[in-house]
Structure formats: structure tokens, C-alpha cells
N, C-alpha and C positions, 0 to 999 in steps of 0.2 A: 465244912462249908458245903452248902447245897449246890447241886448242878447248875441251877439257874444263876446263883451268885458267881460261880466260877466262870460261866459264860459271859456275864456282864463284865467281870474283871478282865477276861481275855480280850473282849472287844475294846475295852477302855485302853488296855496296853497297846493293842494294835493301832488304835486311833492316834495314840500319843506318838508311837513310832512313825506313823505315816505323816503326822503333822511335823515331826522333827525333820524327816527326810525332805518334805516340801519346803520347810523353812530354810534348810541348808541349801537346797537347790536354788531357791529364790535368792538366798544370800550370795551364792556363788555366781549366779547370773548377774546380780546387781554389781558385784565386784568386777566381773568381766566387762560389763557395760561401762562402768566407771573408768576402767583402765583404757578401754577403747576411746572414750570421750577425752581422757587426758592426753592420749597419744595423738588424737585428731587435732585437738586444740593446740597442743605443743608443736605439731607439724605445721599447722596453719600459721602459728606465730613465727616459727623458724622461717617458713617460706616468705611470709610478709616482710620479715626483717631482711631476708636475703635479696629481695627484689628492690628494696629501697636504695636509691643511689646516695652516695655520701654527699655531704655539703661541699660546695666548691672550696678549694684551697685558696684563701685570699692572698693576693700578692700585695705585700706591704708597700705603701707609697715610697718608702725609703729604698725599696729594692727595685723599683721600676727604673729601667735603663734607657727607655725610649721616650721621645716626646709623645704627648697624648692630647686628644681633643675631648673636652667635656661635652656630653650630649645633653639634650633638653631634660631627659629623665634622670640625670645625675650620673649615668654610666660614663666610662672613659674608653676611647678607642686609641690604641697605640698605632703609630704610623712611622714609616721610614721613607725618606725622599731620596731621589737619585736624578742625575742628569742636569739639564740646564736650570739656572736659577728660576724659581717659581715666578717671580714678578717679570722676568724677561722672556719667558718661554712663549713659543707660538702654539705648540701642541701640548696639552696636559692630559696625562693618562692615569687612571686609577686601576691598579692591578688587584684582582680578586683571587686569593689563593684557594687551593683545593682542600680536599679532605685530609685530615691529620697533617696539616701543613701550617705555615705561618708566614708573616710578612718577610722574614729573612730568606725565604725560599724563592722570592721573586727572581725570575731569570734576567730581568733587565740590567742590574748592575754588572753581571758577569758576561752576558751574551748579547746585549745591545751595544753595537760598536760605538766608540767615542766619536768616530767620524760622522756617523749618522746623527748622533745626538747634537753635534755642533752644526751640521748642515741644516737640519730641520728645526733646531732649537726645541728639543724634546725634553719635557719634564715628566717624571713618573713618581707616583707615590703608591706604596703598598701598605696594607694595614692588617693587623690581626683581627680576624672576625671575632664576634663576641664569644667569650669562653676560651679562646685560644691565646697563647702567649701572654701578653700584658694587657689585653683588652678585657674589661669586666664582662662577666657572663650576663646574658639576657634571658631570664626565666620565661619571658613571653616571646621568645624568638619564633619567627614565622617567615615564610617566603617574602611576604610584604615588608616585614620590619627590617630585613637586611638591606633591601633596596632603599628604604628611607634612611637607614644608617649611612649608606654611601652618599646620598644626597646631602645629608647633614655634615658629613666629613668634608665634602667638596666646599660647602659654604663656610665651614669653620676655617678652612685653609685659604679661602678667597680665590678659588679656581675660576670664578666667573660663571656666567649663565650656562655655559655648555662645556662639556668635557667628554673624554673617551673612556670607555671601560674595556678591559681585557681580562677574561676569566679562564682559568685552566681547570679542567676536570670538574669537581663540584663547584668551583668558582665559575666555570662556564654555565653550569645549571643555574647559578644565581644570576648570571647575566641575563637570562630570560626574564627574571623578575624585574630587572632594571628596564627592559624593553616594555614590560607591562605597566609598571607603576610610575616610572620617571622618564618616559621617552622624550618629554619636552626638555630635559636637561642633557640629553646625549648628543654629541657631535658624531658619534660612531661607536661601533662595538665589535669586538672579536671574541668568538667562543672557540676555545681550543680543546678538542676532545671532551666536549661537555657531557657530564653524567646525564643519563636519561632516567626519569622516574617511570618505571614500568606500569604505573597505575594512572598515567595521563589518559584521559578517557577516549581520545581520538586515535590512539595507536591501534592499528589493525590487530585483531586477536591472533591470527596465524603468524604474522611476522613477529609480533611481540613474544609469543610463546617460543618461537624458534630462537630468537635472540636471547631470551631469558635462559633457555636450556644450555646455551653456550657458556654461561657462567658456572663456576664450581658449585656443587651441592651445598658446601658450607656457606658460600656467599648468598646463594638463593635463600637459605633459611634465615640468614641474618637480615636480609631485606624483607622477607615475609614478616618476621617478628617486628621490625621497625614500622611496617605499614599496618599490620592487623592487630598487633599487641604492643604498642609503643611503650607501655608501662613495664614490659619485660625486657626492654632493650639492654639496660644495664646488666641485669642478671645473665641474659643469654650470652653476652660478650665477655663475661668474666667467669662463668661456670666452667668446670673441668670435665663434665660428663660427655658433652657433644662437641664436635668441631665447630669453632666459631669463625668469623669472617677471615678469609685468606688475605683480604686487603689490610685489615687491622694487623694481622700477624706478619705482613710483609713477605708472604710466601713467594719464592722465586717463580712459581708457576704462573703468576699473574703478569709477568713481564715478557714482552716480545724480544726477539733477537736484538733489535735496535735499542730497545730500552735497556737491556743488559749491558750493551756497549756504552751507552750514555752513563749508566751508574758506575761502571768501572772507571770512567774518566772523572766522575764527580767524587769518587772515593766512598760510595755507598748510598744507601737509601735512607732518607729522612735524617740528614746530618744534624738537624736542629730539634730532634724529638723531645729532649728534656725541656727545652724552652717551650715548645709547642704545647705539651701536655701539663705544664706546671700547675694549672688550676684543677687538675684531675681529669681522668678520661671521660667521665660522664658529661661535664660541662663543655668539653671540646668535641670529641669524636662521637660519643653516643647521642648527644642532643643533635649533632649534625645529621646523623642517620635518621632520626625521628622526623626532623624538618624536611630533609631532602626527599624522603620517600613517604611522606604523609599524603593525605588527600588534598591536593592543591585546589584553591578556589578558581584557578584558571588553567587552561591548557595552552601551551605555546603554539600549538597548531591553529589556535583561534586568533592569534595575533595578526594585526594589520601592519603594513609597511610603515615604520616610524619616520621614514624619510620620503614621503610621496613626491616631494619637489626636488629629489636628488641632491639634497644638501647634506647628505651623510650616507653611510653604508654600514651594512651588517655582514660580517664574514664568519663562516664556520669552517674550521680546519680539523681534519681527522685523518689519522693513519689507517690504512686498510688492514694492518696487522695489530690494531689496538686490542689488547686482551682484557682491558677494563670495561670498555664500552663497545658493544658489537657495532660494526660499521653499517650493517644492514639497516638498523633503525635510523641511523644518522642520515643515510641516503634517502630514506622515506621522508623524514622530516624536511630535508632540503628540497625534495621534489614537490612537496605540498606548499612550500613558502617560496614562491619565485623571486621574491625580493632578497632572499639570502644568497650571498656569493659563496658558493660551496667549493672548498679546496680539499680534494682527497689525495693524500700522498702515498704513493706506492712503496711498499716495503717499510713503512714507518709505523711506530707504535704509539704509545700514549704520551710520552714525555717530549713532545715536539719542540717546545721552546728551548730545551736544553741541547738540541742538536745544533752543531756549529753552523752558523749562517742563517738558520731558520727564524730566529727572533727578529733579525733585520728585515727579512722578507715579509713576515707577518705584520710588523710595525709599519713598514713602508706601504704595504698594500692597504692598510687601514687608513693611514694619514693622507697619502697622496695618490693612491690607486695604482701604483706601479708594482709589478710582480713578474717573476720569470719562473714560476712553478706551474706544474701541470694542474689544470683545473678540471673538475668533473662535476656534472650535475646528473649523474647516472641514478636513476630511480631503482629501488630494489625490485627484483622480479619475483 
């Protein structure tokens, strides 16, 4: 073979080897890219599935143990009555329960004295808010919708043109929506330790930041997720990687000294938990977080006096040792709404209506204006 032929052969072999190496490299790169793509798509599919809340657990009509009102949209609200017969009562009160609670947790049956019930002829009704207990979930739940549910409940029970509302904790927050959307139906209102949405636009940044910092880091993150990424609320409060809400977990750190004393007498926290969450955590507590800490279409600080003719009153009760809702923000709100009758109780926590004697005082103050508790309109400094 001539030298020229050998040179061509060597070049050809070298070119073949180079081509083979390039082909193998491209093949390896393609395989690696394919693996990355599969991993990415798989991770995305896993995450998408993980953040999807489960469907509500339907309560069979045969399993319902309480009377229910059928709403205009076909949903049902379960309710429980207490006190003077409805048709003979002089004062009619709708109780709005708090977060992770239900109608069975109303303080009225146990802590409102029978003597006061008979003296003033008081009728009360508590109800399961949508998604709680035996009330059907409302996929379109909003601050406005729950106020309209309360109005429809009152009409369904024939409570008359006006009635009172009393809300505890997140039920207190909902009472603001009643003052906004159905003030013409109210004879009076009492907000007890009402939850505050830290994203209400009129709250001063410095006071708001300070109050928010007093909550635990786990609760701060739970509220941030509910506000900024509500679609992550279910996942965040069920995942095991990071601490989730102390309130959901029932951590003892969230209770004041007085709250712990109250709970020891009651026999524990959330005695009706199984009933409360029977439709699943998402439809009850997680949706509650999403609505309570969403961007509301109004700010309570913009509300006007619903009783300019003094034909009713609005009371706000708060313990100065409340570990759930910082008292400083409550003082600010009360200072900006002069028509609010603000009652701050020294040494008290969040569970005010379960303190012996306080339910009578709160109720009597609302209905007939009598009280013998220290009242403060102290503004935050």
C-alpha cells in the first residue's frame, strides 16, 4: 500500500473514531437531559398532587344528628338552640364560633346562667359554619358570604327583623363582616378576642409589625402562606418538613395562664374535635385560614357607627394577656372607632366566655348595658 493510501486510511479511521466519540457524547448528553426532564416532570407532578386538597368528606343525611336550615343555594347549615323558647324570647342571639371549633363549643349552654336567661328571656342559637361539623362546605366562601349565611339562618328560624351577634376569636373577626354587610339586621354585636387580619390596609405598619412579631414563627409562616399563597395552605399545614401552625397543633405555648386554668376545668382543648373536622381539615380549618387572612374588600377601620341613633351597641372584649391576638392592635382599632365600647380585662387570656361569670357580664352588657367590669379605651402608644 502506498504512503498516500495509508495516510487516507488513517484519516478515515481517525474520523470514524471521532464521529463515534461525538455520537456517544451526544447520546450520553441526550440521555442525561432525558433523565433530568423525567425527574423534573415527575417532581412537578408529585408536588402538584401534594398541594391538591382532598375532596370534602360528605356527611350522609342519615348521619346528621342536628336540625339544619336549607340555604338558597342548596347547602345546609346545622344549628343548636338554647335558652328561652324562640317564639317567646325578648332577646335573640346568634353565636359565631371560632377557628377549629363548632356549634357545640358555644359557651352559652354551660356559662350563661339560667337566672339571667329567664330574667331577660334570652334565646341563643349557635351554628356550624360552612365546612365545619354538619354544615355543608361552601367552595365560594368569603367574608361577605358568611355574613349573608347568618342573615339567611336568622330568616330561616324566624328571628325577626333584628337580632344580636356574638363572635369569639375568628367568630369575632366574622362579626366585623356582619357590621359591614348586614348592619340593618343587627340589634347589637359583641366581638370577643376577635382575630385580626394583619393585612387590613389601615393598620399602622410599625404597630402591625410589632404585633405580628409576637406570634410564633410557625404561626407567622402559616398566616403568610394563607395570605400570599392560599393554594399552598393545605400542603403547608400537612407537610412534615417545617413546623406548621401552633394554633392548629394546639401547642400549650399559645395559652395564657388564665386560659390554661380554664382548660383544666373544661377537661381539655377542643373536646369536639372529631365532630368539628368530620368533613376534613381542608374544608374546615384550612379554608378558614384562607378566607380569614385573604385580601378583604373592606377594612373594619373604615366602618361607620351602625347605631347612630343609639338604638344598639357594639362591644369589643379583650384580655391583656391574650396569646392568640396581640392586645396592642386591638387597642388601636378601638381607639380609631369611638363607637366601639372597648372592655380590656386585666390578667385575662383568649377564652373569656369560659371564665366563670364573664358570659353573664358580656351578655348583660350587650343586651341592657349593665356591667361591672373595668373598661378601658386606652390607645396603643
